[in-house]
PDB file of N, CA, C and O in Angstrom, chain B, residues numbered from 101:
ATOM      1  N   MET B 101       0.665  -1.389  -0.212  1.00  0.00           N
ATOM      2  CA  MET B 101       0.044   0.128  -0.078  1.00  0.00           C
ATOM      3  C   MET B 101       0.852   1.115  -0.007  1.00  0.00           C
ATOM      4  O   MET B 101       1.690   1.179   0.892  1.00  0.00           O
ATOM      5  N   PRO B 102       0.709   2.160  -1.068  1.00  0.00           N
ATOM      6  CA  PRO B 102       1.381   3.640  -1.032  1.00  0.00           C
ATOM      7  C   PRO B 102       1.233   4.167   0.130  1.00  0.00           C
ATOM      8  O   PRO B 102       0.206   4.000   0.787  1.00  0.00           O
ATOM      9  N   VAL B 103       2.281   4.901   0.551  1.00  0.00           N
ATOM     10  CA  VAL B 103       2.381   6.131   1.524  1.00  0.00           C
ATOM     11  C   VAL B 103       2.374   7.408   1.083  1.00  0.00           C
ATOM     12  O   VAL B 103       3.131   7.607   0.133  1.00  0.00           O
ATOM     13  N   ARG B 104       2.023   7.934   1.305  1.00  0.00           N
ATOM     14  CA  ARG B 104       2.500   9.755   0.696  1.00  0.00           C
ATOM     15  C   ARG B 104       2.505  10.654   1.531  1.00  0.00           C
ATOM     16  O   ARG B 104       1.678  10.688   2.442  1.00  0.00           O
ATOM     17  N   PHE B 105       3.242  11.357   1.403  1.00  0.00           N
ATOM     18  CA  PHE B 105       3.455  12.734   2.680  1.00  0.00           C
ATOM     19  C   PHE B 105       3.695  13.860   1.614  1.00  0.00           C
ATOM     20  O   PHE B 105       4.158  13.740   0.479  1.00  0.00           O
ATOM     21  N   GLY B 106       3.309  14.866   2.199  1.00  0.00           N
ATOM     22  CA  GLY B 106       3.917  16.384   1.428  1.00  0.00           C
ATOM     23  C   GLY B 106       2.357  16.429   0.759  1.00  0.00           C
ATOM     24  O   GLY B 106       1.331  15.763   0.895  1.00  0.00           O
ATOM     25  N   SER B 107       2.759  17.549  -0.005  1.00  0.00           N
ATOM     26  CA  SER B 107       1.400  18.337  -0.866  1.00  0.00           C
ATOM     27  C   SER B 107       1.750  17.820  -2.011  1.00  0.00           C
ATOM     28  O   SER B 107       2.855  17.412  -2.366  1.00  0.00           O
ATOM     29  N   PRO B 108       0.271  17.871  -2.847  1.00  0.00           N
ATOM     30  CA  PRO B 108       0.603  17.251  -4.455  1.00  0.00           C
ATOM     31  C   PRO B 108       1.590  17.845  -4.732  1.00  0.00           C
ATOM     32  O   PRO B 108       1.783  18.958  -4.243  1.00  0.00           O
ATOM     33  N   GLY B 109       2.623  17.180  -5.724  1.00  0.00           N
ATOM     34  CA  GLY B 109       3.390  17.690  -6.466  1.00  0.00           C
ATOM     35  C   GLY B 109       4.738  18.076  -5.930  1.00  0.00           C
ATOM     36  O   GLY B 109       5.628  18.541  -6.643  1.00  0.00           O
ATOM     37  N   TRP B 110       4.833  17.888  -4.805  1.00  0.00           N
ATOM     38  CA  TRP B 110       6.222  17.810  -4.227  1.00  0.00           C
ATOM     39  C   TRP B 110       7.064  16.850  -4.742  1.00  0.00           C
ATOM     40  O   TRP B 110       6.502  15.836  -5.156  1.00  0.00           O
ATOM     41  N   PRO B 111       8.519  16.913  -4.844  1.00  0.00           N
ATOM     42  CA  PRO B 111       8.762  16.123  -5.162  1.00  0.00           C
ATOM     43  C   PRO B 111       9.225  14.505  -4.586  1.00  0.00           C
ATOM     44  O   PRO B 111       9.424  14.460  -3.372  1.00  0.00           O
ATOM     45  N   ASP B 112       9.368  13.489  -5.182  1.00  0.00           N
ATOM     46  CA  ASP B 112       9.298  12.360  -4.540  1.00  0.00           C
ATOM     47  C   ASP B 112      10.703  12.283  -4.133  1.00  0.00           C
ATOM     48  O   ASP B 112      10.982  11.114  -3.868  1.00  0.00           O
ATOM     49  N   VAL B 113      11.669  13.057  -3.985  1.00  0.00           N
ATOM     50  CA  VAL B 113      13.046  12.773  -2.616  1.00  0.00           C
ATOM     51  C   VAL B 113      12.890  14.090  -2.532  1.00  0.00           C
ATOM     52  O   VAL B 113      12.496  14.926  -3.345  1.00  0.00           O
ATOM     53  N   ILE B 114      13.299  14.162  -1.296  1.00  0.00           N
ATOM     54  CA  ILE B 114      13.545  15.137  -0.598  1.00  0.00           C
ATOM     55  C   ILE B 114      14.730  15.294   0.222  1.00  0.00           C
ATOM     56  O   ILE B 114      14.681  14.470   1.135  1.00  0.00           O
ATOM     57  N   ALA B 115      15.969  16.142   0.289  1.00  0.00           N
ATOM     58  CA  ALA B 115      17.062  16.136   0.306  1.00  0.00           C
ATOM     59  C   ALA B 115      17.539  17.934   0.516  1.00  0.00           C
ATOM     60  O   ALA B 115      17.063  18.990   0.098  1.00  0.00           O
ATOM     61  N   VAL B 116      19.193  17.418   1.737  1.00  0.00           N
ATOM     62  CA  VAL B 116      19.778  18.462   1.605  1.00  0.00           C
ATOM     63  C   VAL B 116      21.058  18.645   1.110  1.00  0.00           C
ATOM     64  O   VAL B 116      21.942  18.066   1.741  1.00  0.00           O
ATOM     65  N   GLY B 117      21.359  19.240   0.231  1.00  0.00           N
ATOM     66  CA  GLY B 117      22.689  19.447  -0.253  1.00  0.00           C
ATOM     67  C   GLY B 117      23.730  20.246   0.196  1.00  0.00           C
ATOM     68  O   GLY B 117      23.762  20.717   1.333  1.00  0.00           O
ATOM     69  N   LYS B 118      24.717  20.447  -0.778  1.00  0.00           N
ATOM     70  CA  LYS B 118      25.847  20.964   0.474  1.00  0.00           C
ATOM     71  C   LYS B 118      25.724  22.543   0.674  1.00  0.00           C
ATOM     72  O   LYS B 118      25.215  23.301  -0.151  1.00  0.00           O
ATOM     73  N   GLY B 119      26.264  22.912   1.886  1.00  0.00           N
ATOM     74  CA  GLY B 119      26.069  24.059   2.269  1.00  0.00           C
ATOM     75  C   GLY B 119      24.384  24.215   2.735  1.00  0.00           C
ATOM     76  O   GLY B 119      23.995  25.369   2.916  1.00  0.00           O
ATOM     77  N   GLY B 120      23.622  23.351   2.886  1.00  0.00           N
ATOM     78  CA  GLY B 120      22.618  23.365   3.818  1.00  0.00           C
ATOM     79  C   GLY B 120      20.982  23.651   2.463  1.00  0.00           C
ATOM     80  O   GLY B 120      19.790  23.900   2.643  1.00  0.00           O
ATOM     81  N   ILE B 121      21.715  23.463   1.403  1.00  0.00           N
ATOM     82  CA  ILE B 121      20.766  23.984   0.044  1.00  0.00           C
ATOM     83  C   ILE B 121      19.547  22.748  -0.421  1.00  0.00           C
ATOM     84  O   ILE B 121      19.706  21.677  -1.007  1.00  0.00           O
ATOM     85  N   PHE B 122      18.237  23.439   0.140  1.00  0.00           N
ATOM     86  CA  PHE B 122      16.923  22.170  -0.177  1.00  0.00           C
ATOM     87  C   PHE B 122      17.344  21.642  -1.490  1.00  0.00           C
ATOM     88  O   PHE B 122      17.916  22.320  -2.344  1.00  0.00           O
ATOM     89  N   VAL B 123      17.045  20.456  -1.600  1.00  0.00           N
ATOM     90  CA  VAL B 123      17.134  20.076  -3.248  1.00  0.00           C
ATOM     91  C   VAL B 123      15.866  19.083  -2.894  1.00  0.00           C
ATOM     92  O   VAL B 123      15.656  18.429  -1.873  1.00  0.00           O
ATOM     93  N   GLY B 124      14.962  19.228  -4.315  1.00  0.00           N
ATOM     94  CA  GLY B 124      14.330  18.241  -4.633  1.00  0.00           C
ATOM     95  C   GLY B 124      14.419  17.269  -5.670  1.00  0.00           C
ATOM     96  O   GLY B 124      14.692  17.576  -6.831  1.00  0.00           O
ATOM     97  N   ILE B 125      14.238  16.315  -5.356  1.00  0.00           N
ATOM     98  CA  ILE B 125      14.134  15.210  -6.525  1.00  0.00           C
ATOM     99  C   ILE B 125      12.906  14.834  -7.187  1.00  0.00           C
ATOM    100  O   ILE B 125      12.094  14.502  -6.323  1.00  0.00           O
ATOM    101  N   GLU B 126      12.373  14.735  -8.468  1.00  0.00           N
ATOM    102  CA  GLU B 126      11.390  14.465  -9.175  1.00  0.00           C
ATOM    103  C   GLU B 126      11.850  13.221 -10.158  1.00  0.00           C
ATOM    104  O   GLU B 126      12.594  13.272 -11.137  1.00  0.00           O
ATOM    105  N   CYS B 127      11.267  12.251  -9.666  1.00  0.00           N
ATOM    106  CA  CYS B 127      11.570  10.881 -10.836  1.00  0.00           C
ATOM    107  C   CYS B 127      10.619  10.948 -11.378  1.00  0.00           C
ATOM    108  O   CYS B 127       9.486  11.165 -10.949  1.00  0.00           O
ATOM    109  N   LYS B 128      11.161  10.679 -12.883  1.00  0.00           N
ATOM    110  CA  LYS B 128      10.780  10.532 -14.010  1.00  0.00           C
ATOM    111  C   LYS B 128      10.789   9.427 -15.067  1.00  0.00           C
ATOM    112  O   LYS B 128      11.707   8.670 -14.751  1.00  0.00           O
ATOM    113  N   ARG B 129      10.148   8.956 -16.251  1.00  0.00           N
ATOM    114  CA  ARG B 129      10.650   7.908 -16.832  1.00  0.00           C
ATOM    115  C   ARG B 129      11.314   8.573 -17.790  1.00  0.00           C
ATOM    116  O   ARG B 129      11.102   9.745 -18.104  1.00  0.00           O
ATOM    117  N   PRO B 130      12.425   7.574 -18.448  1.00  0.00           N
ATOM    118  CA  PRO B 130      13.061   8.510 -19.564  1.00  0.00           C
ATOM    119  C   PRO B 130      12.041   8.924 -20.757  1.00  0.00           C
ATOM    120  O   PRO B 130      11.003   8.380 -21.131  1.00  0.00           O
ATOM    121  N   LEU B 131      12.584   9.860 -21.130  1.00  0.00           N
ATOM    122  CA  LEU B 131      11.603  10.210 -22.810  1.00  0.00           C
ATOM    123  C   LEU B 131      11.864   9.545 -23.996  1.00  0.00           C
ATOM    124  O   LEU B 131      13.056   9.315 -24.199  1.00  0.00           O
ATOM    125  N   GLY B 132      11.071   9.172 -24.836  1.00  0.00           N
ATOM    126  CA  GLY B 132      10.605   8.121 -25.728  1.00  0.00           C
ATOM    127  C   GLY B 132      11.547   8.922 -26.473  1.00  0.00           C
ATOM    128  O   GLY B 132      12.178   9.957 -26.257  1.00  0.00           O
ATOM    129  N   PRO B 133      11.381   7.740 -27.834  1.00  0.00           N
ATOM    130  CA  PRO B 133      12.709   8.604 -29.452  1.00  0.00           C
ATOM    131  C   PRO B 133      11.945   9.444 -29.654  1.00  0.00           C
ATOM    132  O   PRO B 133      12.527  10.175 -30.455  1.00  0.00           O
ATOM    133  N   LYS B 134      10.808   9.930 -29.422  1.00  0.00           N
ATOM    134  CA  LYS B 134      10.295  11.133 -30.256  1.00  0.00           C
ATOM    135  C   LYS B 134       9.641  12.439 -28.571  1.00  0.00           C
ATOM    136  O   LYS B 134       8.633  13.106 -28.805  1.00  0.00           O
ATOM    137  N   GLY B 135      10.215  12.580 -27.344  1.00  0.00           N
ATOM    138  CA  GLY B 135       9.622  13.126 -26.180  1.00  0.00           C
ATOM    139  C   GLY B 135       9.074  12.248 -25.053  1.00  0.00           C
ATOM    140  O   GLY B 135       9.161  12.241 -23.825  1.00  0.00           O
ATOM    141  N   GLY B 136       8.342  11.350 -26.199  1.00  0.00           N
ATOM    142  CA  GLY B 136       7.205  10.823 -25.157  1.00  0.00           C
ATOM    143  C   GLY B 136       6.784  11.477 -24.072  1.00  0.00           C
ATOM    144  O   GLY B 136       7.137  12.592 -23.688  1.00  0.00           O
ATOM    145  N   THR B 137       5.707  10.445 -23.398  1.00  0.00           N
ATOM    146  CA  THR B 137       5.002  10.826 -22.082  1.00  0.00           C
ATOM    147  C   THR B 137       4.782   9.815 -21.587  1.00  0.00           C
ATOM    148  O   THR B 137       5.816   9.153 -21.499  1.00  0.00           O
ATOM    149  N   GLY B 138       3.417   9.033 -20.964  1.00  0.00           N
ATOM    150  CA  GLY B 138       2.881   8.368 -20.333  1.00  0.00           C
ATOM    151  C   GLY B 138       4.037   8.274 -18.886  1.00  0.00           C
ATOM    152  O   GLY B 138       4.769   7.317 -18.633  1.00  0.00           O
ATOM    153  N   GLY B 139       3.912   9.624 -18.053  1.00  0.00           N
ATOM    154  CA  GLY B 139       4.776   9.426 -17.020  1.00  0.00           C
ATOM    155  C   GLY B 139       5.805  10.499 -16.932  1.00  0.00           C
ATOM    156  O   GLY B 139       6.232  11.046 -15.915  1.00  0.00           O
ATOM    157  N   SER B 140       6.043  10.650 -17.845  1.00  0.00           N
ATOM    158  CA  SER B 140       7.454  11.276 -17.910  1.00  0.00           C
ATOM    159  C   SER B 140       7.455  13.124 -18.610  1.00  0.00           C
ATOM    160  O   SER B 140       8.410  13.792 -19.009  1.00  0.00           O
ATOM    161  N   ASP B 141       6.164  13.434 -18.531  1.00  0.00           N
ATOM    162  CA  ASP B 141       5.553  14.745 -18.258  1.00  0.00           C
ATOM    163  C   ASP B 141       5.125  15.388 -16.658  1.00  0.00           C
ATOM    164  O   ASP B 141       4.288  14.765 -16.004  1.00  0.00           O
ATOM    165  N   GLN B 142       5.811  16.788 -16.027  1.00  0.00           N
ATOM    166  CA  GLN B 142       5.720  16.950 -14.952  1.00  0.00           C
ATOM    167  C   GLN B 142       4.034  17.333 -15.119  1.00  0.00           C
ATOM    168  O   GLN B 142       3.803  17.736 -16.259  1.00  0.00           O
ATOM    169  N   THR B 143       2.751  17.291 -14.186  1.00  0.00           N
ATOM    170  CA  THR B 143       1.479  17.721 -13.726  1.00  0.00           C
ATOM    171  C   THR B 143       2.017  19.123 -13.417  1.00  0.00           C
ATOM    172  O   THR B 143       3.122  19.462 -12.995  1.00  0.00           O
ATOM    173  N   ALA B 144       0.922  19.855 -13.745  1.00  0.00           N
ATOM    174  CA  ALA B 144       0.602  21.452 -12.865  1.00  0.00           C
ATOM    175  C   ALA B 144       0.879  21.500 -11.685  1.00  0.00           C
ATOM    176  O   ALA B 144       1.585  22.480 -11.450  1.00  0.00           O
ATOM    177  N   ASP B 145       0.550  20.609 -10.391  1.00  0.00           N
ATOM    178  CA  ASP B 145       0.823  20.739  -8.880  1.00  0.00           C
ATOM    179  C   ASP B 145       2.897  20.415  -8.936  1.00  0.00           C
ATOM    180  O   ASP B 145       3.649  20.770  -8.028  1.00  0.00           O
ATOM    181  N   GLN B 146       3.201  19.931  -9.802  1.00  0.00           N
ATOM    182  CA  GLN B 146       4.631  19.205  -9.667  1.00  0.00           C
ATOM    183  C   GLN B 146       5.564  20.770 -10.213  1.00  0.00           C
ATOM    184  O   GLN B 146       6.426  21.303  -9.515  1.00  0.00           O
ATOM    185  N   ARG B 147       5.091  21.311 -11.688  1.00  0.00           N
ATOM    186  CA  ARG B 147       5.912  22.476 -12.321  1.00  0.00           C
ATOM    187  C   ARG B 147       5.489  23.611 -10.955  1.00  0.00           C
ATOM    188  O   ARG B 147       6.422  24.329 -10.593  1.00  0.00           O
ATOM    189  N   ALA B 148       4.354  23.753 -10.329  1.00  0.00           N
ATOM    190  CA  ALA B 148       4.001  24.904  -9.133  1.00  0.00           C
ATOM    191  C   ALA B 148       5.126  24.724  -8.029  1.00  0.00           C
ATOM    192  O   ALA B 148       5.622  25.691  -7.450  1.00  0.00           O
ATOM    193  N   ALA B 149       5.483  23.428  -7.786  1.00  0.00           N
ATOM    194  CA  ALA B 149       6.323  23.374  -6.877  1.00  0.00           C
ATOM    195  C   ALA B 149       7.429  23.390  -7.069  1.00  0.00           C
ATOM    196  O   ALA B 149       8.120  23.627  -6.078  1.00  0.00           O
ATOM    197  N   GLN B 150       8.076  23.177  -8.260  1.00  0.00           N
ATOM    198  CA  GLN B 150       9.152  23.187  -8.191  1.00  0.00           C
ATOM    199  C   GLN B 150       9.760  24.845  -8.667  1.00  0.00           C
ATOM    200  O   GLN B 150      10.929  25.221  -8.578  1.00  0.00           O
ATOM    201  N   MET B 151       8.626  25.616  -9.160  1.00  0.00           N
ATOM    202  CA  MET B 151       8.327  27.052  -9.223  1.00  0.00           C
ATOM    203  C   MET B 151       8.868  27.464  -7.705  1.00  0.00           C
ATOM    204  O   MET B 151       9.770  28.289  -7.556  1.00  0.00           O
ATOM    205  N   GLU B 152       8.161  26.741  -6.510  1.00  0.00           N
ATOM    206  CA  GLU B 152       8.131  27.540  -5.239  1.00  0.00           C
ATOM    207  C   GLU B 152       9.628  27.276  -4.591  1.00  0.00           C
ATOM    208  O   GLU B 152      10.338  28.195  -4.180  1.00  0.00           O
ATOM    209  N   ILE B 153       9.944  26.086  -4.566  1.00  0.00           N
ATOM    210  CA  ILE B 153      11.653  24.682  -4.696  1.00  0.00           C
ATOM    211  C   ILE B 153      12.179  26.475  -4.864  1.00  0.00           C
ATOM    212  O   ILE B 153      12.168  27.310  -3.960  1.00  0.00           O
ATOM    213  N   GLU B 154      12.695  26.718  -6.579  1.00  0.00           N
ATOM    214  CA  GLU B 154      13.460  27.263  -6.858  1.00  0.00           C
ATOM    215  C   GLU B 154      13.474  28.968  -6.223  1.00  0.00           C
ATOM    216  O   GLU B 154      14.471  29.634  -5.947  1.00  0.00           O
ATOM    217  N   ASN B 155      11.909  29.402  -6.105  1.00  0.00           N
ATOM    218  CA  ASN B 155      12.168  30.747  -6.012  1.00  0.00           C
ATOM    219  C   ASN B 155      12.293  31.147  -4.224  1.00  0.00           C
ATOM    220  O   ASN B 155      12.218  32.204  -3.598  1.00  0.00           O
ATOM    221  N   ALA B 156      12.505  29.803  -3.860  1.00  0.00           N
ATOM    222  CA  ALA B 156      12.827  29.972  -2.249  1.00  0.00           C
ATOM    223  C   ALA B 156      14.516  29.756  -2.081  1.00  0.00           C
ATOM    224  O   ALA B 156      15.124  29.688  -1.013  1.00  0.00           O
ATOM    225  N   GLY B 157      15.143  29.658  -3.588  1.00  0.00           N
ATOM    226  CA  GLY B 157      16.520  29.383  -3.277  1.00  0.00           C
ATOM    227  C   GLY B 157      16.683  27.671  -3.375  1.00  0.00           C
ATOM    228  O   GLY B 157      17.551  27.454  -4.221  1.00  0.00           O
ATOM    229  N   GLY B 158      16.450  27.098  -3.124  1.00  0.00           N
ATOM    230  CA  GLY B 158      16.460  25.532  -3.508  1.00  0.00           C
ATOM    231  C   GLY B 158      16.909  24.979  -4.966  1.00  0.00           C
ATOM    232  O   GLY B 158      16.830  25.690  -5.967  1.00  0.00           O
ATOM    233  N   VAL B 159      17.368  23.697  -4.990  1.00  0.00           N
ATOM    234  CA  VAL B 159      17.193  23.199  -6.343  1.00  0.00           C
ATOM    235  C   VAL B 159      16.456  22.160  -6.224  1.00  0.00           C
ATOM    236  O   VAL B 159      16.216  21.416  -5.272  1.00  0.00           O
ATOM    237  N   TYR B 160      15.911  22.205  -7.966  1.00  0.00           N
ATOM    238  CA  TYR B 160      14.650  21.005  -8.390  1.00  0.00           C
ATOM    239  C   TYR B 160      15.415  20.423  -9.437  1.00  0.00           C
ATOM    240  O   TYR B 160      15.974  21.128 -10.277  1.00  0.00           O
ATOM    241  N   ILE B 161      15.499  18.734  -9.444  1.00  0.00           N
ATOM    242  CA  ILE B 161      15.922  18.399 -10.437  1.00  0.00           C
ATOM    243  C   ILE B 161      15.301  17.230 -10.809  1.00  0.00           C
ATOM    244  O   ILE B 161      15.202  16.335  -9.970  1.00  0.00           O
ATOM    245  N   ILE B 162      14.747  17.038 -12.219  1.00  0.00           N
ATOM    246  CA  ILE B 162      13.814  16.418 -12.673  1.00  0.00           C
ATOM    247  C   ILE B 162      15.031  14.807 -13.272  1.00  0.00           C
ATOM    248  O   ILE B 162      15.880  14.952 -14.151  1.00  0.00           O
ATOM    249  N   ALA B 163      14.852  13.816 -12.737  1.00  0.00           N
ATOM    250  CA  ALA B 163      15.764  13.016 -13.022  1.00  0.00           C
ATOM    251  C   ALA B 163      14.937  11.916 -13.864  1.00  0.00           C
ATOM    252  O   ALA B 163      13.898  11.475 -13.373  1.00  0.00           O
ATOM    253  N   ARG B 164      15.301  11.547 -14.896  1.00  0.00           N
ATOM    254  CA  ARG B 164      15.206  10.450 -15.654  1.00  0.00           C
ATOM    255  C   ARG B 164      16.129   9.385 -15.893  1.00  0.00           C
ATOM    256  O   ARG B 164      15.974   8.395 -16.609  1.00  0.00           O
ATOM    257  N   SER B 165      17.129   9.727 -15.184  1.00  0.00           N
ATOM    258  CA  SER B 165      18.524   8.759 -15.375  1.00  0.00           C
ATOM    259  C   SER B 165      19.204   9.223 -14.285  1.00  0.00           C
ATOM    260  O   SER B 165      19.225  10.424 -14.018  1.00  0.00           O
ATOM    261  N   VAL B 166      19.987   8.065 -13.364  1.00  0.00           N
ATOM    262  CA  VAL B 166      21.298   8.381 -12.479  1.00  0.00           C
ATOM    263  C   VAL B 166      21.824   9.684 -13.430  1.00  0.00           C
ATOM    264  O   VAL B 166      21.805  10.695 -12.729  1.00  0.00           O
ATOM    265  N   ASP B 167      22.207   9.925 -14.565  1.00  0.00           N
ATOM    266  CA  ASP B 167      23.401  10.365 -15.345  1.00  0.00           C
ATOM    267  C   ASP B 167      22.693  12.167 -14.661  1.00  0.00           C
ATOM    268  O   ASP B 167      23.394  13.134 -14.363  1.00  0.00           O
ATOM    269  N   ASP B 168      21.254  12.086 -14.599  1.00  0.00           N
ATOM    270  CA  ASP B 168      20.893  13.457 -14.732  1.00  0.00           C
ATOM    271  C   ASP B 168      20.886  14.027 -13.330  1.00  0.00           C
ATOM    272  O   ASP B 168      20.374  15.131 -13.146  1.00  0.00           O
ATOM    273  N   LEU B 169      21.510  13.233 -12.165  1.00  0.00           N
ATOM    274  CA  LEU B 169      21.753  13.162 -10.764  1.00  0.00           C
ATOM    275  C   LEU B 169      23.385  13.853 -10.795  1.00  0.00           C
ATOM    276  O   LEU B 169      23.665  14.954 -10.322  1.00  0.00           O
ATOM    277  N   LYS B 170      24.377  12.893 -11.485  1.00  0.00           N
ATOM    278  CA  LYS B 170      25.232  13.322 -11.253  1.00  0.00           C
ATOM    279  C   LYS B 170      26.002  14.682 -12.208  1.00  0.00           C
ATOM    280  O   LYS B 170      27.066  15.297 -12.131  1.00  0.00           O
ATOM    281  N   ASN B 171      24.756  14.719 -13.131  1.00  0.00           N
ATOM    282  CA  ASN B 171      25.067  16.171 -14.064  1.00  0.00           C
ATOM    283  C   ASN B 171      24.506  16.989 -13.091  1.00  0.00           C
ATOM    284  O   ASN B 171      25.151  18.037 -13.118  1.00  0.00           O
ATOM    285  N   ALA B 172      23.637  17.051 -12.245  1.00  0.00           N
ATOM    286  CA  ALA B 172      23.016  18.181 -11.840  1.00  0.00           C
ATOM    287  C   ALA B 172      24.002  18.965 -11.100  1.00  0.00           C
ATOM    288  O   ALA B 172      23.776  20.172 -11.014  1.00  0.00           O
ATOM    289  N   GLY B 173      25.297  18.388 -10.424  1.00  0.00           N
ATOM    290  CA  GLY B 173      26.730  19.492 -10.003  1.00  0.00           C
ATOM    291  C   GLY B 173      26.217  19.627  -8.305  1.00  0.00           C
ATOM    292  O   GLY B 173      26.536  20.645  -7.692  1.00  0.00           O
ATOM    293  N   LEU B 174      25.464  18.604  -7.655  1.00  0.00           N
ATOM    294  CA  LEU B 174      25.445  18.882  -6.165  1.00  0.00           C
ATOM    295  C   LEU B 174      26.401  17.714  -5.766  1.00  0.00           C
ATOM    296  O   LEU B 174      26.696  17.534  -4.585  1.00  0.00           O
TER     297      LEU B 174
END
């Protein structure tokens, strides 16, 4: 049975990065060869949460692979 925490749209993973910076990681399926959908697009709630996090000085990452996390530079 799934357990949900937080408000709709908040990232799947919440962490604290270097210097105490808030990091939100939204896990998405890889994009298909033509851009794809089916779980790879952000919802309106997720876009709103991204804006809220970034406006407060946090970092928001959409991770479709481990490389996305490695390339985030955190």
